[in-house]
Backbone bond lengths (Angstrom), bond angles and torsions (degrees), N, CA, C in turn:
res aa  C-N    CA-C-N  psi(-1)  N-CA   C-N-CA  omega(-1)  CA-C   N-CA-C  phi
1 M - - - 1.425 - - 1.565 105.77 -
2 R 1.293 117.15 137.98 1.465 124.36 177.59 1.468 110.23 -101.75
3 F 1.331 116.15 148.72 1.486 121.49 -175.95 1.512 109.79 -120.67
4 T 1.338 118.27 134.98 1.431 123.08 167.75 1.598 106.47 -116.10
5 I 1.349 113.35 111.39 1.460 116.02 -172.43 1.496 106.53 -113.98
6 T 1.318 115.43 130.08 1.507 121.50 178.55 1.553 106.54 -132.21
7 G 1.325 111.30 157.70 1.455 117.27 -177.01 1.517 108.40 -128.23
8 R 1.285 116.31 143.23 1.493 125.63 176.27 1.513 107.72 -120.87
9 N 1.309 120.11 119.27 1.419 123.87 -174.19 1.519 113.81 61.32
10 I 1.325 119.10 17.15 1.426 122.18 178.61 1.562 108.17 -151.21
11 E 1.308 115.56 145.00 1.456 120.21 175.63 1.455 107.12 -88.70
12 V 1.337 115.65 132.62 1.495 120.89 175.89 1.456 107.57 -83.21
13 T 1.387 114.64 99.50 1.448 119.77 -177.89 1.540 110.08 -80.89
14 A 1.331 117.95 167.78 1.490 123.00 -179.77 1.524 105.59 -64.00
15 G 1.253 120.98 -32.91 1.499 121.41 178.47 1.488 115.08 -64.25
16 L 1.399 111.66 -47.64 1.485 116.38 173.63 1.508 114.40 -61.99
17 R 1.356 116.06 -44.89 1.431 119.84 177.21 1.522 112.80 -54.29
18 E 1.397 115.41 -46.12 1.400 122.61 -179.01 1.515 111.79 -65.60
19 A 1.335 116.09 -40.96 1.468 119.51 178.08 1.533 113.32 -61.85
20 I 1.344 114.08 -40.99 1.438 120.64 177.76 1.454 113.22 -67.21
21 E 1.273 118.48 -45.07 1.456 122.16 179.59 1.508 112.97 -67.91
22 D 1.297 117.19 -31.80 1.477 122.70 177.63 1.530 109.79 -71.83
23 K 1.410 116.48 -49.60 1.443 117.89 -175.71 1.530 111.03 -72.31
24 F 1.298 117.48 -43.98 1.489 119.29 -178.99 1.597 111.04 -79.19
25 G 1.345 113.79 -15.70 1.431 117.46 174.70 1.522 112.00 -66.51
26 K 1.283 119.40 -20.19 1.482 124.19 174.19 1.518 109.29 -64.57
27 L 1.337 116.88 -23.11 1.481 118.49 -178.73 1.500 109.07 -86.67
28 D 1.314 121.75 -2.65 1.441 126.04 175.79 1.533 112.94 -49.82
29 R 1.257 116.87 -37.96 1.539 121.74 -178.91 1.472 113.09 -64.44
30 F 1.367 118.71 -18.17 1.415 121.99 177.88 1.491 115.04 -88.07
31 F 1.380 119.10 -22.36 1.390 122.67 -170.03 1.547 113.26 -118.03
32 A 1.328 112.07 155.87 1.546 118.07 171.32 1.520 107.34 -71.02
33 P 1.353 115.38 153.07 1.479 118.05 -175.30 1.529 114.92 -60.31
34 A 1.310 118.15 -25.56 1.420 123.47 -177.95 1.541 116.22 -78.13
35 T 1.324 114.97 -6.14 1.498 121.91 -175.47 1.527 107.94 -69.03
36 E 1.328 112.64 135.50 1.506 119.41 -177.79 1.557 110.24 -111.31
37 A 1.369 115.45 124.88 1.428 121.33 179.38 1.520 108.56 -108.22
38 T 1.322 117.42 130.12 1.448 123.09 178.53 1.503 107.44 -101.68
39 V 1.319 117.58 123.06 1.490 123.44 -178.81 1.497 108.23 -118.32
40 R 1.276 117.31 124.41 1.471 120.85 -177.88 1.509 106.90 -120.46
41 L 1.245 118.96 120.54 1.464 125.82 176.50 1.539 108.33 -100.86
42 S 1.350 118.75 141.77 1.478 121.18 177.90 1.508 107.54 -148.81
43 V 1.309 111.92 157.47 1.495 120.07 175.15 1.517 107.36 -128.23
44 Q 1.275 117.20 124.45 1.464 121.55 173.58 1.536 108.43 -131.66
45 R 1.316 113.47 116.12 1.499 120.46 -174.64 1.540 108.22 56.36
46 E 1.275 117.71 -117.02 1.455 118.85 -178.14 1.504 111.33 -101.24
47 M 1.313 120.59 -0.11 1.476 120.61 -174.92 1.533 109.11 -97.10
48 Q 1.377 109.90 138.77 1.469 120.53 178.51 1.557 103.72 -104.43
49 K 1.257 118.23 124.76 1.473 121.35 -174.70 1.518 112.40 -126.37
50 I 1.314 114.74 138.56 1.448 122.49 178.33 1.559 109.32 -124.85
51 E 1.327 113.28 133.00 1.501 118.65 173.74 1.485 106.06 -124.00
52 V 1.346 116.84 127.31 1.450 122.67 177.17 1.553 108.96 -120.64
53 T 1.365 112.49 130.06 1.442 118.29 -178.84 1.585 107.80 -126.97
54 I 1.303 117.69 124.22 1.444 124.34 179.63 1.536 109.81 -124.46
55 P 1.304 116.16 101.42 1.524 119.24 179.50 1.547 107.38 -76.33
56 V 1.330 113.37 128.93 1.496 119.98 173.75 1.517 104.52 -129.31
57 K 1.269 115.80 152.96 1.482 123.56 -170.76 1.591 111.08 -39.06
58 G 1.339 112.61 109.31 1.454 119.43 175.96 1.548 115.99 79.70
59 H 1.246 118.43 -6.27 1.485 123.09 -178.71 1.507 113.31 -139.33
60 I 1.281 117.85 166.81 1.464 123.68 175.05 1.514 107.40 -129.54
61 I 1.310 114.06 126.64 1.525 119.98 172.62 1.486 104.50 -96.27
62 R 1.355 117.08 124.77 1.439 120.44 -175.20 1.487 110.16 -136.19
63 A 1.336 118.31 142.76 1.468 119.65 173.36 1.526 108.74 -142.36
64 E 1.294 117.25 147.10 1.438 121.10 -179.81 1.508 106.73 -146.06
65 E 1.321 110.96 139.02 1.534 116.23 -178.10 1.533 108.88 -153.39
66 S 1.296 116.22 152.59 1.469 122.45 177.43 1.532 110.01 -133.92
67 S 1.346 115.74 147.33 1.396 121.66 172.57 1.529 109.49 -160.42
68 N 1.333 120.01 -175.27 1.427 121.09 179.37 1.519 114.96 -82.31
69 D 1.336 113.53 -13.15 1.471 117.91 -174.14 1.575 105.99 -129.16
70 M 1.339 115.49 128.92 1.462 121.58 -176.10 1.554 112.02 -61.33
71 Y 1.334 115.48 -40.48 1.455 122.10 -177.19 1.513 110.19 -68.47
72 V 1.345 117.81 -36.32 1.460 119.13 176.63 1.504 109.74 -67.13
73 T 1.396 113.31 -39.33 1.427 115.29 -178.88 1.499 113.14 -66.21
74 I 1.320 119.80 -32.10 1.450 124.49 173.71 1.532 108.74 -56.78
75 D 1.333 116.20 -50.70 1.488 120.13 178.50 1.505 111.68 -57.14
76 L 1.315 116.84 -45.82 1.500 118.78 -176.31 1.586 110.20 -65.66
77 V 1.319 117.26 -38.81 1.451 119.49 179.16 1.538 110.66 -65.15
78 E 1.289 115.00 -39.86 1.473 120.20 -178.32 1.569 111.74 -62.77
79 E 1.368 114.54 -38.97 1.454 118.86 176.73 1.507 112.06 -66.71
80 I 1.325 116.97 -39.52 1.443 121.41 176.36 1.456 114.30 -62.25
81 L 1.350 117.52 -44.51 1.459 124.61 177.72 1.531 109.81 -61.56
82 E 1.315 118.44 -46.96 1.463 121.40 -179.58 1.491 110.39 -60.19
83 R 1.340 119.75 -44.28 1.408 123.55 -179.05 1.540 108.43 -67.26
84 Q 1.270 122.85 -34.70 1.464 121.01 178.82 1.465 112.37 -75.21
85 L 1.386 117.82 -29.62 1.455 122.06 178.56 1.556 108.41 -69.54
86 K 1.302 118.39 -38.07 1.452 119.49 179.99 1.531 110.04 -67.33
87 K 1.338 118.18 -38.06 1.463 120.10 178.43 1.538 108.80 -67.60
88 Y 1.291 118.86 -42.81 1.469 125.30 -178.80 1.500 109.20 -63.49
89 K 1.387 117.26 -37.33 1.486 119.94 -178.02 1.517 107.99 -65.11
90 N 1.336 117.83 -42.68 1.444 118.73 -179.44 1.518 113.97 -62.67
91 K 1.334 116.30 -33.69 1.462 119.02 171.97 1.517 112.73 -67.36
92 L 1.311 115.62 -39.71 1.518 116.49 175.89 1.470 111.85 -60.56
93 I 1.273 118.61 -44.88 1.448 124.96 -179.15 1.536 107.85 -65.46
94 D 1.288 116.21 -49.80 1.544 116.90 -176.56 1.459 111.73 -62.40
95 K 1.319 119.29 -38.76 1.454 122.53 -175.92 1.539 115.20 -96.03
96 K 1.314 115.50 -2.94 1.456 123.02 179.06 1.521 108.63 53.98
97 L 1.357 115.04 47.69 1.432 120.55 -178.11 1.529 110.14 -78.38
98 N 1.317 119.16 152.17 1.433 123.88 171.48 1.532 105.91 -73.73
99 A 1.395 116.25 129.49 1.442 121.90 -174.12 1.483 112.50 -129.58
100 P 1.290 122.79 63.14 1.481 126.20 -175.88 1.525 111.62 -64.63
101 S 1.301 119.60 -22.29 1.441 122.06 -174.46 1.566 109.59 -79.34
102 F 1.291 117.91 -16.29 1.463 122.78 -174.54 1.540 110.04 -104.96
103 S 1.362 113.17 154.65 1.459 116.72 179.66 1.521 109.85 -80.18
104 K 1.326 116.46 154.06 1.487 119.60 -179.53 1.494 112.73 -64.22
105 A 1.309 119.01 -30.43 1.486 122.72 -179.76 1.537 107.42 -65.78
106 F 1.331 118.84 -37.51 1.440 119.66 -178.31 1.512 111.50 -73.05
107 I 1.303 118.56 -36.78 1.497 122.59 178.46 1.508 108.77 -70.81
108 E 1.269 121.54 -40.37 1.461 126.49 -175.18 1.572 112.43 -82.30
109 D 1.274 118.61 -15.30 1.500 123.27 177.73 1.546 108.73 -56.85
110 E 1.256 118.29 126.36 1.486 124.73 -174.04 1.490 113.85 -84.54
111 T 1.325 120.22 -6.21 1.431 121.14 -177.67 1.535 108.72 -69.20
112 V 1.329 115.10 126.05 1.486 119.16 -174.82 1.521 104.53 -114.54
113 S 1.323 114.67 131.21 1.455 118.04 179.49 1.518 107.82 -88.43
114 D 1.273 115.03 159.12 1.491 119.29 178.73 1.501 112.01 -90.01
115 D 1.356 118.46 17.34 1.410 122.17 175.84 1.515 108.40 -78.42
116 H 1.334 117.80 105.10 1.397 123.34 179.88 1.572 108.97 -123.18
117 V 1.334 115.64 132.62 1.396 122.28 -178.57 1.531 110.39 -89.99
118 D 1.260 118.68 117.60 1.455 128.43 177.70 1.533 109.35 -105.10
119 I 1.304 118.97 116.24 1.507 120.60 173.24 1.462 103.24 -90.95
120 V 1.333 113.24 114.05 1.519 116.16 -175.60 1.479 114.35 -101.50
121 K 1.411 119.50 -10.15 1.384 122.37 179.89 1.558 109.86 -147.63
122 T 1.280 116.31 141.63 1.429 123.55 179.47 1.541 107.21 -123.59
123 K 1.294 118.29 131.13 1.478 119.71 172.35 1.518 113.16 -119.31
124 K 1.291 113.75 147.56 1.459 117.73 173.80 1.534 106.02 -127.17
125 F 1.310 115.05 142.64 1.442 120.24 -176.33 1.535 110.47 -152.46
126 A 1.310 116.93 150.48 1.434 121.52 177.88 1.568 107.82 -74.95
127 V 1.350 113.83 137.28 1.453 119.53 -177.85 1.553 106.46 -102.49
128 K 1.309 117.96 116.53 1.426 122.70 178.00 1.463 114.42 -102.83
129 P 1.301 122.71 140.18 1.441 123.53 178.27 1.507 109.95 -63.26
130 M 1.392 114.81 137.37 1.478 121.84 176.83 1.512 108.54 -163.98
131 D 1.339 116.00 166.43 1.437 118.19 176.20 1.573 110.57 -88.58
132 P 1.323 119.57 166.58 1.446 119.79 -175.27 1.512 113.84 -63.53
133 E 1.357 118.01 -32.44 1.423 121.53 178.98 1.509 110.16 -64.61
134 E 1.340 117.79 -42.97 1.479 122.96 178.72 1.498 108.93 -65.34
135 A 1.331 118.69 -36.04 1.469 120.91 178.46 1.469 111.57 -67.45
136 C 1.365 118.53 -33.87 1.477 122.34 176.46 1.533 110.46 -64.58
137 V 1.331 114.36 -43.00 1.511 118.52 178.33 1.541 109.35 -62.63
138 Q 1.323 115.74 -42.78 1.531 121.04 -175.80 1.523 106.46 -63.27
139 M 1.400 116.89 -42.74 1.476 123.09 -176.06 1.556 106.36 -61.40
140 E 1.350 117.07 -45.01 1.445 119.49 -179.83 1.498 112.90 -62.51
141 L 1.286 114.67 -42.70 1.526 121.46 179.16 1.470 109.56 -59.29
142 L 1.327 117.05 -41.80 1.509 119.47 176.84 1.508 115.46 -75.29
143 G 1.312 117.60 -14.14 1.462 120.22 -177.51 1.466 116.29 76.34
144 H 1.307 118.76 19.16 1.488 125.15 -176.85 1.512 109.22 -95.87
145 N 1.313 117.72 168.38 1.493 123.09 178.73 1.530 110.32 -104.41
146 F 1.333 118.74 -2.73 1.468 124.04 172.67 1.511 109.90 -151.40
147 F 1.309 117.38 161.49 1.456 123.05 -178.76 1.543 107.88 -151.97
148 V 1.311 114.08 129.40 1.467 122.90 177.24 1.546 109.81 -95.23
149 F 1.310 117.86 130.27 1.473 122.71 179.93 1.462 115.21 -149.31
150 L 1.338 116.25 166.79 1.451 119.53 177.70 1.531 106.02 -97.76
151 N 1.303 116.79 117.24 1.439 120.55 178.40 1.505 112.52 -70.26
152 G 1.280 114.84 116.10 1.512 123.66 -175.75 1.530 112.54 -61.74
153 D 1.327 118.08 -27.46 1.442 122.02 179.60 1.509 114.52 -78.88
154 T 1.358 114.48 -41.07 1.471 119.26 -176.03 1.537 115.19 -105.49
155 D 1.333 118.23 -9.09 1.514 125.17 -174.40 1.454 112.23 54.43
156 E 1.365 115.90 37.85 1.453 120.19 175.88 1.524 109.26 -123.12
157 V 1.288 117.93 154.45 1.453 124.84 174.34 1.510 108.04 -70.56
158 N 1.276 119.73 124.52 1.486 126.89 174.48 1.489 112.79 -124.39
159 V 1.286 116.90 165.99 1.460 122.62 175.32 1.523 108.51 -131.75
160 V 1.340 116.17 132.83 1.428 124.01 171.30 1.587 105.86 -104.71
161 Y 1.290 116.01 146.71 1.433 119.59 -179.11 1.504 111.11 -144.97
162 K 1.303 120.12 152.69 1.450 124.55 173.87 1.473 111.05 -87.52
163 R 1.301 119.76 124.31 1.489 125.14 178.97 1.562 108.45 -83.86
164 N 1.322 110.78 162.37 1.455 116.85 178.57 1.510 112.91 -60.40
165 S 1.295 120.41 -27.31 1.433 122.52 179.52 1.470 112.80 -78.95
166 G 1.317 117.30 -7.30 1.509 120.58 179.66 1.495 112.43 101.90
167 S 1.278 116.79 -17.01 1.441 120.72 -179.95 1.572 109.91 -82.25
168 Y 1.313 117.85 179.58 1.473 119.83 -175.16 1.515 110.17 -115.81
169 G 1.382 116.00 153.22 1.441 123.74 175.17 1.524 108.53 -123.41
170 L 1.284 112.00 155.17 1.489 119.34 178.98 1.548 107.38 -127.77
171 I 1.357 113.07 127.98 1.474 119.36 176.13 1.516 107.93 -107.39
172 E 1.364 113.30 124.91 1.468 121.05 -178.78 1.510 104.03 -119.06
173 P 1.334 118.77 131.04 1.479 122.30 177.55 1.506 114.17 -69.91
174 E 1.373 115.56 144.69 1.449 115.93 170.18 1.509 106.57 -119.66
175 F 1.337 115.02 133.38 1.453 118.90 -179.32 1.493 110.15 -115.52
C-alpha cells in the first residue's frame, strides 16, 4: 500500500510519517500493493485530527478521528479502519464480489467476525422536487440528521445532511 500524507496547520515530520507508515502498514496484508491511501493530518485549536481515505473498487473506506495527541489519534484511526475492513470483507464473501484491491490472503482468511448488519426498519416516502435549502429546512423540521429529496434543478435524487460542525452537506450522485 502506498501513502500520500499531507498536513494542514501541522508539519508532517519524519517521526509522524514513520508512525503512520508503521501503524497503517499493518493493514498492508489486506490490500493489493498498488492501493493508494490518502492520510490528512490537521490541527484545529487543541485537537489533532486524522482523516484516512482508501479507495477500493467501487467503494471508499474512510476513517476520521480526533484527540489531543496525534499519536493516540493514529492508533484510534487504525482500529476503526481494521474494524471497517472486517465488515467489508464479510460483504465481499457473502456477495462473492470481485475484489482486486484486496490481497488474496485477506479474502481467503477464514476468520469471521460477528459484525452482522440487521436492517430493522424500512421506510417508504414520496419524493417531491425541492431545492437543497428547502430540503435542509424540511430535515430540521423532522428532527433528522439527513434528508433524501428530488433536486428540482437537476431532477436527481440528492441527500442533505447535518455535519458535526453544525453546517450542512449535500450529496449529489455521479453516474
